[in-house]
C-alpha positions in Angstrom: 0.0 0.0 0.0 1.4 3.4 -1.0 0.0 6.9 -0.8 1.4 9.9 -2.7 1.3 13.1 -0.7 1.9 16.3 -2.7 3.4 19.1 -0.6 5.5 19.0 2.6 4.0 22.0 4.4 2.4 21.5 7.8 -0.6 19.6 6.5 1.4 17.4 4.1 4.1 16.6 6.7 1.5 15.7 9.3 -0.4 13.6 6.9 2.7 11.7 5.7 3.8 11.1 9.3 0.4 9.7 10.4 0.2 7.4 7.3 3.7 6.1 7.9 3.2 5.6 11.6 0.3 3.3 10.7 2.4 1.1 8.3 1.5 2.8 5.0 4.4 3.6 2.6 4.4 7.3 1.6 5.8 9.0 -1.4 6.1 12.7 -0.3 6.5 15.1 -3.3 7.9 18.5 -2.5 8.9 21.0 -5.1 11.5 22.7 -2.9 14.4 23.2 -3.3 14.0 23.0 -7.1 11.2 25.6 -7.1 10.1 27.9 -4.4 7.1 30.3 -4.0 7.7 34.0 -3.1 6.7 33.3 0.5 9.4 30.6 1.1 12.9 31.2 2.4 14.4 27.8 3.1 14.5 24.3 1.8 12.9 22.8 4.9 9.5 21.3 5.2 6.7 22.8 7.3 8.0 26.3 6.8 6.2 29.0 8.7 5.9 32.0 6.3 3.4 34.4 7.9 4.2 34.2 11.6 6.0 32.1 14.2 3.0 32.0 16.4 0.6 29.0 16.6 -1.7 31.3 18.6 -3.2 30.7 22.1 -2.2 27.7 24.1 -5.0 28.1 26.6 -8.0 25.7 26.8 -10.4 28.7 27.0 -9.5 29.4 23.4 -10.6 27.0 20.6 -7.2 26.8 19.0 -5.7 25.9 22.4 -8.2 23.0 22.5 -7.2 22.0 18.9 -3.6 21.9 19.9 -4.2 19.8 23.0 -6.3 17.3 21.0 -3.4 16.9 18.5 -0.9 16.6 21.3 -2.8 13.7 22.9 -3.1 11.9 19.6 0.5 12.0 18.6 0.8 14.9 16.2 4.2 15.4 14.6 3.6 19.2 14.2 2.7 19.7 17.9 5.7 17.5 19.0 8.1 19.6 17.1 6.4 22.9 18.1 6.6 22.1 21.8 10.2 21.1 21.4 11.2 24.4 19.7 8.9 26.8 21.5 9.9 30.3 22.5 8.3 32.3 25.2 5.2 34.2 24.1 2.9 34.6 27.1 -0.2 32.4 26.8 0.6 31.6 23.1 2.6 28.8 21.5 5.3 30.4 19.4 8.3 28.6 18.0 11.8 29.2 16.6 10.7 29.1 13.0 13.9 27.6 11.6 14.4 25.2 14.4 10.8 24.0 14.1 11.0 23.4 10.3 14.4 21.7 10.6 13.1 19.3 13.2 10.0 18.4 11.1 12.2 17.9 8.1 14.7 15.6 9.9 11.9 13.4 11.3 10.2 13.1 7.9 13.4 12.3 6.0 14.5 9.7 8.6 11.2 7.8 8.6 11.8 4.4 7.0 8.3 4.4 5.3 8.6 7.9 3.8 10.3 8.5 0.5 10.8 12.2 -0.4 10.8 13.0 -4.1 11.9 16.5 -4.9 10.5 18.5 -7.8 7.3 20.1 -9.0 4.2 17.9 -9.5 2.5 18.9 -12.7 0.0 16.1 -13.0 -2.2 14.3 -10.4 -0.7 10.8 -10.0 -2.7 7.6 -10.2 -3.6 5.7 -7.1 -4.2 7.1 -3.6 -3.3 10.8 -3.5 -3.4 13.5 -0.9 -3.0 17.0 -2.3 -1.6 19.3 0.3 0.1 21.7 -2.0 -1.0 24.7 0.0 -2.5 28.0 -0.8 0.5 28.8 -3.1 -0.1 25.8 -5.3 2.1 26.0 -8.4 0.5 27.2 -11.7 0.9 23.8 -13.4 -0.8 21.8 -10.6 -3.4 24.5 -10.2 -4.3 24.1 -13.8 -4.7 20.4 -13.3 -6.9 21.0 -10.3 -9.0 23.4 -12.3 -9.5 20.8 -15.0 -10.4 18.2 -12.4 -12.7 20.3 -10.3 -14.1 22.8 -12.7 -15.3 26.2 -11.6 -15.7 25.1 -8.0 -11.9 25.5 -7.5 -11.7 29.0 -8.8 -11.7 30.8 -5.5 -8.9 32.8 -3.8 -8.1 35.4 -1.2 -4.9 37.3 -0.4 -2.5 36.6 2.5 0.1 38.9 3.9 3.3 38.3 6.0 4.6 40.7 8.7 8.0 42.3 8.7 10.9 41.2 10.9 13.3 43.4 12.8 16.5 42.7 14.6 16.2 42.9 18.4 19.3 45.0 18.9 17.9 47.7 16.7 14.9 48.3 18.9 15.2 51.4 21.1 14.4 49.9 24.5 14.4 53.3 26.1 11.1 53.8 24.3 9.8 50.2 24.8 9.5 47.6 27.5 9.1 43.9 27.8 5.7 42.6 29.1 2.6 40.6 28.3 -1.0 41.8 28.4 -2.3 41.8 32.0 1.1 40.4 32.9 -0.1 37.0 31.7 2.8 34.5 31.4 6.3 35.7 31.2 7.4 39.1 29.8 7.7 37.9 26.2 6.6 40.8 24.0 8.4 44.1 23.3 5.8 46.8 23.7 6.3 50.0 21.6 4.0 52.7 22.8 2.7 55.8 20.9 0.9 58.8 22.3 -2.0 60.4 20.4 0.1 62.8 18.3 2.5 60.0 17.3 -0.4 57.7 16.4 -2.2 60.3 14.4 0.9 60.9 12.3 1.5 57.2 11.9 -2.1 56.5 10.9 -2.0 59.3 8.3 1.2 58.0 6.8 0.0 54.4 6.8 -3.3 55.1 5.1 -1.6 57.2 2.3 1.5 55.0 1.8 2.2 53.4 -1.6 1.3 49.8 -2.0 3.1 47.2 -4.0 1.4 46.1 -7.2 -0.6 43.0 -6.7 -2.6 41.9 -9.7 -6.4 41.8 -9.0 -6.1 43.0 -5.4 -9.0 44.8 -3.9 -9.9 45.4 -0.2 -12.9 43.2 -0.5 -10.8 40.2 -1.3 -8.7 40.4 1.9 -9.5 37.5 4.3 -10.3 39.0 7.7 -8.0 36.6 9.5 -4.8 38.0 7.9 -5.7 41.5 6.9 -2.9 43.9 5.8 -2.5 46.6 8.4 -2.9 49.4 5.9 -6.3 48.0 4.8 -7.4 47.8 8.4 -6.2 51.4 9.0 -8.3 52.6 6.1 -11.4 51.4 7.7 -11.2 54.1 10.3 -8.9 56.2 12.5 -9.6 54.1 15.6 -9.7 50.6 13.9 -6.1 49.8 14.8 -6.7 50.9 18.4 -9.1 48.0 18.8 -7.0 45.6 16.8 -3.2 45.1 16.7 -2.4 48.4 18.4 -4.8 48.1 21.4 -3.1 49.0 24.7 -5.7 47.5 27.0 -3.9 45.5 29.7 -0.4 46.9 28.9 0.8 49.1 31.7 3.7 51.3 30.7 6.2 50.9 33.6 7.2 54.6 33.1 3.7 55.9 33.7 1.8 53.1 35.2 -1.0 53.7 32.6 -2.1 52.2 29.3 -0.6 54.2 26.4 -2.8 55.6 23.7 -1.5 52.8 21.3 1.0 50.0 21.5 2.8 48.1 18.7 3.9 44.6 20.0 6.9 42.7 18.8 7.0 39.0 19.3 10.1 36.8 19.4 10.7 35.0 16.1 13.6 32.7 17.0 14.8 30.9 20.1 17.8 33.2 20.5 15.6 36.3 20.7 17.6 38.1 18.1 14.7 38.5 15.6 11.2 39.9 16.3 8.1 40.3 14.2 5.6 43.1 14.2 2.4 41.5 15.6 -0.5 42.1 13.3 1.5 44.0 10.7 0.9 41.9 7.7 1.3 44.3 4.8 1.7 44.7 1.1 3.2 48.2 1.1 6.2 48.8 -1.1 9.5 48.0 0.8 10.7 51.7 1.0 7.3 52.7 2.3 7.4 50.0 5.0 10.8 51.4 6.1 9.5 54.9 6.1 6.2 54.4 7.8 7.1 51.7 10.4 10.1 53.7 11.4 7.7 56.3 12.7 6.9 54.0 15.6 9.2 55.7 18.2 10.9 52.5 19.4 11.6 51.5 15.8 13.0 54.8 14.5 16.3 53.1 13.7 15.0 49.6 13.3 16.9 47.1 11.1 14.4 45.3 8.9 15.5 41.8 8.3 12.5 41.0 6.1 9.8 43.2 4.8 6.2 42.2 4.6 5.1 40.4 1.5 1.7 39.8 -0.2 0.7 36.7 -2.1 -2.4 35.0 -3.4 -3.9 32.1 -1.6 -6.2 29.6 -3.3 -8.9 27.5 -1.7 -11.6 25.1 -2.8 -15.3 25.3 -2.6 -15.0 22.4 -0.2 -18.7 21.9 0.8 -19.5 21.0 -2.8 -16.4 18.9 -3.3 -15.2 17.2 -0.1 -16.6 15.0 2.5 -15.9 15.1 6.3 -12.6 13.2 5.7 -11.4 15.8 3.2 -11.9 13.2 0.4 -13.0 14.3 -3.1 -16.6 13.0 -3.3 -16.4 12.4 -7.0 -13.1 10.5 -6.7 -12.5 9.2 -3.2 -8.9 8.1 -4.0 -8.0 11.8 -4.0 -8.0 13.7 -0.7 -7.0 17.3 0.1 -5.4 18.8 3.2 -4.3 22.2 4.5 -5.4 25.7 3.8 -6.6 24.9 0.3 -9.5 23.1 1.9 -10.7 26.2 3.7 -9.2 25.6 7.1 -7.4 28.8 8.0 -4.3 28.8 10.2 -1.2 26.7 10.8 -2.7 24.5 13.5 -5.9 24.0 11.5 -3.8 22.9 8.5 -1.9 20.4 10.6 -5.2 19.1 12.0 -6.6 18.5 8.5 -3.5 16.7 7.5 -3.7 14.6 10.7 -7.3 13.6 10.0 -6.6 12.8 6.4 -3.6 10.6 7.4 -5.5 8.7 10.1 -8.6 8.1 8.0 -6.8 7.2 4.8 -4.7 4.7 6.6 -7.7 3.1 8.3 -9.5 2.8 4.9 -6.6 1.2 3.3 -6.3 -1.2 6.1 -10.0 -2.2 6.0 -10.9 -0.4 9.2 -13.9 1.7 10.0 -13.4 5.5 10.1 -13.0 7.1 13.5 -15.7 9.8 12.8 -14.4 12.5 15.1 -17.6 14.1 16.4 -18.5 17.7 16.2 -17.8 18.1 19.9 -14.1 17.8 19.1 -12.2 20.6 17.4 -10.7 18.1 14.9 -14.2 16.8 14.0 -15.8 20.3 13.9 -13.3 21.5 11.3 -13.9 18.5 9.0 -17.7 18.9 9.4 -17.4 22.7 8.7 -15.6 22.4 5.4 -18.0 19.7 4.2 -21.2 21.4 5.3 -23.3 21.9 2.2 -25.8 24.2 4.0 -23.2 27.0 3.9 -24.3 29.5 1.3 -21.1 31.5 0.9 -18.1 29.4 2.0 -15.1 31.2 3.4 -11.9 30.0 5.1 -12.4 29.5 8.8 -10.2 29.3 11.9 -11.3 26.9 14.6 -13.7 28.5 17.0 -16.3 27.5 19.6 -19.1 28.7 17.3 -18.8 25.6 15.1 -18.7 23.2 18.2 -22.1 22.3 19.7 -23.0 24.3 22.9 -23.2 22.7 26.3 -26.5 21.3 27.5 -26.5 23.5 30.5 -25.7 27.1 31.3 -22.3 28.2 32.6 -21.7 31.7 33.8 -18.8 33.5 32.1 -17.4 33.0 28.6 -14.0 31.7 29.8 -15.6 29.2 32.1 -18.0 28.1 29.4 -15.2 27.6 26.9 -13.1 25.7 29.4 -16.0 23.3 30.0 -16.4 22.9 26.2 -12.8 22.0 26.1 -13.0 19.5 28.9 -16.0 17.8 27.2 -14.0 17.6 24.0 -10.9 16.2 25.7 -13.0 13.6 27.4 -14.2 12.4 24.0 -10.6 12.3 22.7 -9.6 10.1 25.7 -12.4 7.7 24.8 -11.3 7.3 21.2 -7.6 7.8 21.7 -6.7 4.1 21.7 -8.6 3.4 18.5 -7.2 6.5 16.8 -3.6 5.4 17.5 -4.0 2.0 16.0 
């Protein structure tokens, strides 16, 4: 038994690992290093392009629940993330290069996984998992268009935030700290007063953007919106988004500043930081000019400027079942962001489910059928829900998980109980899943 997995991102790597761990031989096709997309920097698998954060690690948050489910079920991505984590308060952030290197080493050393470099231009025969990601190459995208028809012709735009060197941040105008002092002091907080923010907002909303063919504000997916697009929605929009100061006490004044730009550690050594929430497609000189108006970044060394690229996703409710299989041709499955799950952890979760269920089918076993009460199951049922009239990419959230059958006072307490219910289900099916 052999399965071809196309793409060694988070979804493809996780899928290949789960298949191989269950005795299935895997041919993992990855076009790097022969060909790269504009968002990729290295030759490693599971490269994190947009951010080094895998978001909240708290069970009161749906993505925290999803991570814990994957941990308990033997996820490769979570194992490597936990091993390479860097401090980020209540979030799980990783050393991007260390994380990708660890995933790559484990995949390449697995005896049942054969890595085949080079671009895939045609869909192979036999069992196939297409995890080529939102930056699927043109040749493969054309094959998918032919296979799927007009249902595949959807896209949105995704943006990556700039990186700065830690030593170039003016710490006399910034401080280390986490919101409400939660966790350790992992973020560099760069405050602005009203006059500084007003000037910054004016410059940001009038700065020159890089040319992106077909780009319009209406096409921007809300989960990864360029900061300049957000700013154009109103003077105060950023103050309630990435620049909110609530819970961040400036040690020099003891008060919340008017606005705060947060920097999050991007590597284990703490030498590189990213601007949280500053995904952008401004021209590079404009990024330098405008972002240097943040007082603590007046002399910042930009190690990477933000970039903008197109992401492609399927009309999954019409095409896929709850196992991410193509209904018209069940030998073909999809995994990752192209299915409409948004986010690194969600992509890994889709790859996990595809790997587990494909292995079970090939071994003549019944599917696990993760229920909607679990985050893993809720995602699979969301992307295959044909009652959705206008399908859009979705992060995991408690809104797609059934409510409790009783009232619980307080949102955090309710979410924590939802998580405990889910994890109880996971513990019941864990032994079966790991077979």
